[in-house]
N, C-alpha and C positions, 0 to 999 in steps of 0.2 A: 416448442417444448420449454417449460419453465426450468431453469437451472437453480440448484441450491447454492447456498453459501457454505463453503467447506472450511472447516477448522482442522488444522493439524494439531493433534494432542499427544503429549508424551508423559503426562502426569505431573509435569513441573508447574510451579506457580505461574510462570509466564504463559505457558500454553493454556492453562485454565482461564487466565485473564483473556486470552485470545478467543477462547470458546464463548466466554460470557459476552464479549464484544460482538462476536458473530451472531449470538442469539438475539441480542438487542437489535442489531441491524436487520436480521431476518424478519423480526416482528414488524419493524417499520415498513419493510418492503413487501410483506406478505409472502415470504419465501420459506422454504424448508432449510434445515441445517443438516449437513453431512459431516460426521466426525470421522477423521481418518488417522490411523496410527500405523506407522511403518516400523517393523522390527526385524531383527535377524537373530537367529540362534547363535549364541556365542559359546563355543566349546573351548573354554580357556580356564586355566586354574584360577585366574583372578575373578572369574564370573561364576557365581554359584548357580546350581539348579540345572536339571536336564531340560530337554526341549519343552516338555509339557509344563514344567514349572515356569520357565521363561515366558511361554505363551500366556500363561495365567497372569503373570505380572503385567504383561502388555494389555491383556483384556481388562484387568482391574483398573489400569490407568485410564482406559477409555470409559469404562462403566461409571467410575466416580464422577468424571466430568459430565457425562450424559445425565446422571441423576440430578446433578446440581442445576443444569440449564433447563431440564424438563420440569423440575419442581418449581422453577421460577416462572416459566411460561407454559402453562398447562395445555394451551392449544397449539403449541409449536410442534411441527413435525420434525422429528430427529431420527436420523438413520446412522448406523455405525459401519465402519469398514476397517477390519484389522488385516493388514497386508504384510506378509513376510517377504521382504525384498529391500532393494536399495531405497533409501529415504528420499533422495533427490528425484529419482525416476517416479516413485510412487506419488509424491506431492505434485510434481509437474503434470502427471497424468490426471490427477484429481482436479487440478486447477483448470485443465482444458475442458472439463465437464461441468464447471461451476460458474456462477456469476462472479465470484471472487474467491481467493484463497486467503485465509487469515492464520497467521502464525505468531507465536511468541517471539519477541526479539532476542531473547536468550532462553535456552532450555537445555537441561541435561536429563535425559530419561535414564531409568535404571538399566535398560537394555540398550537402547539407542535414542539419541536425541537430535536436536538441531540447534545451531547457533547462527547468529548473524555474523558468521565468519565464512569459511569456505562453503559450507553446506547451504546456509541461508542465501548467500550471493548466487550460488548455482541455481537454487530454486527460482529466485527472482529473474535470473537470466533466461531460464528455460521456460518459465510459465507463459502460457498464451493469454492468460487473463490477469486482471489486477491482483497484486499481492499486498495485503495489509499486514503491517508489523505492529504488534501491540506489546507494550511493556507490562511488567507484573503489577505496577502501581496503578494501572488504568482502572478507573471505576466509573460507573454510570453517572455519579454525581459530578464528576469533572467535566462531563460533556455540557452540562447546563451552564457552566461558568464561561465557556468559550463558545459563542454561537456561530463562529465563522468556520467555514471550510476554506482553507487557504490552498491555492493551487498556483503552481509555477507555470508561466507561459513564456515561450521563447520561439524565435523563428517566425514563420508565417502561420496563417490560420490552420493549415493542414498539419503542421508539425506538432501542434499541441492539442489537436482535436480530441484525441482519446482521453487525455488527462482532463481537459475542460468538461467533456461530457460526463465523466465519472464524478467530477466535483459537483456539477449542477444536479445530477441525479441524486447524489447523496444529500445535498442541501435541500432539495425538494422533499425528500423523504423525512427529513428531520425538522423542517420549518426553519432552516438556518440560512444565513447569508453566505455569499461567496466573496472572498477577497482574492482577486486575480493579480498576481505579482509578476511584473516584468522588470528584470534588472538589465542595466546596460553599462558599458564601459567605453571609454574613448580608445579606439584602436590606434596603433602607430600610424603616422601620417602616410607611410607608403602603402598601407592597407586600403586606403580610399581609392576607388576607381573613379574615373570621370562620371560613370553612370550613378554610382552611389552618392557622389558629391552633389549631383544634380537633384537627386531625390531628397537629400538633406536640406538643400537650399529651398526647394519647393515646400518642404514641411516647416520651414522656419528654424531649423537647427536640430541637433540630435535628440533632445528630450521631446519636443513636439512630434518628431518622427516616431519615436518609441511609443508615445501615447496613442498616436494614430494607429500604429500596428496592433497594439493591444485592443483598442476599441473594435477594429475590424475582426480580430480573432474572436472576440466575445459576442459580436452581433448575432450570429445564428443561434447561439445558446440563450441569449436574452429573449429572442423571439420564441424559442421553444419552451422556455421556463419563465414566463413573464412575471410570476409571483415571487421569484427568488431575488432578493435584494443583492446588488452587486457593488463592490467597492473596487475601483480600478487603481492599482498601486504601481506606480512607475518610479523607480529609484536607481540612482547611479551606484554601482558597486557590483561585487561578484554575486552571481545568482544564489549560491549557497548562503552567503552572509546575509543577503537581503531577506531570504526566506526565513532564516533562523531568527532574524530580528523581530519578526511578527509571529513567531511560533507560539509565544506566550498567550496569545488571544485565540489560538486555533483549537478546535476540538478534533480536527483531522487535517493533516497536511497531505496534499496530493502532488506528486511529481511524475513526470514522464520518464520512461526508461530509454536509455540509449546504450543498450547492452552491446558489448563487443568482446571478441576473444583475442587474447594475446598469448605470447609464448609461455606465460606463467599462469594461464587460466582465464576464466571469465571475469569481466569487469562490468560494472553497471553504470559507470559515469561518476565523475567527481561530485556533481550536485546531489544526486540521489544518495551516494555514499555518505556525504557529509550530513545530510538531513537525517538519514537513518540512524546515524550514530549520536547525533546531538539534540535532536528535537525531543521534547518531553511528551508530546502527544503521539497518538498512533499515526503512522505514515503509510500511505497507499502509493505503490509504485505501479504505474500503468504502462503496459507495452503499447507500441504504436498500433494504430488501427490497421 
C-alpha cells in the first residue's frame, strides 16, 4: 500500500509553507498529499462563533491551502481530513498512516494550532514515521541553492539506519548529494575500557576510528543508492554544533530521534532539539526503525 505525505495545516503562514513543501516532495516521489487539520470547539467568551462557525473557520483554513497546492500541481492527488479532537493524537495517528508528516515549525491557528514547543515536541515524540518541520520562509528556490541532504550519524550502523535511509531516499528523489556527519569528542580517561582502547589503537587513533565507523554505516546505503554522491564528514565537536556548522549548505537536515519521557514530559534529545531551533532549512526527525 502506498502511503501519502501528510501535512498538518492550521491556516498559518508556517503551515502553508509546510503544505507547499509536502506538495513538492510528493511530486518528486510520485505520492499523494493528505491535508489534516485538528480542531476543537472552543466555548469561551474569548473565542467568537458557535460550533458551526468555528468548524467553518477550520474548513476554510484547509481549503485555502488545498487550492494553492492543487493549483500549482495539477496532477497531484490531494485529500483532506478535518478532525475534531486532540491535535497531538490526531497528527500522531495521521503520521502512522503516512510516508512522513510535515508541519510548520511555528503556527497559531484561529481555533487551534501547533508550536515547536510542547505540542510540536509531543508530536515528534509520538510519531511512528519521520516528521519534517518547515519554517515559513522556506521556498522552492532555496532548495536549488543547497544541493546537500545533511544527515547526522552516530553509534553503529543500526543506530542511524533509519535516518540514513531517509536521507538517501530523499537525495535520490531530488538528484542531490548526501553529507553524512559524524561528530566525536574525547571522553574522560576513565571512560576508556581496555576493549575500547584496543579498538582505538587498531584504528590508529580516535579520528580514524570514527571515520571507519561512519564508512561502515554508509556502506549498505551507498550500495543501495549508487547514483547518490556522498560526502563523509567527520569532525571533533558536539553533534549539534557540527551539524549546525554545515546547515547553510543543506536543503534538508536529517536527524535521528532519541525520544524519552521524563517527569516533566517528553524530550526528543539535545541534538534534535538544537537543530530544530537553530537550523534555517527544513529538518526531518526520523524515529528508530
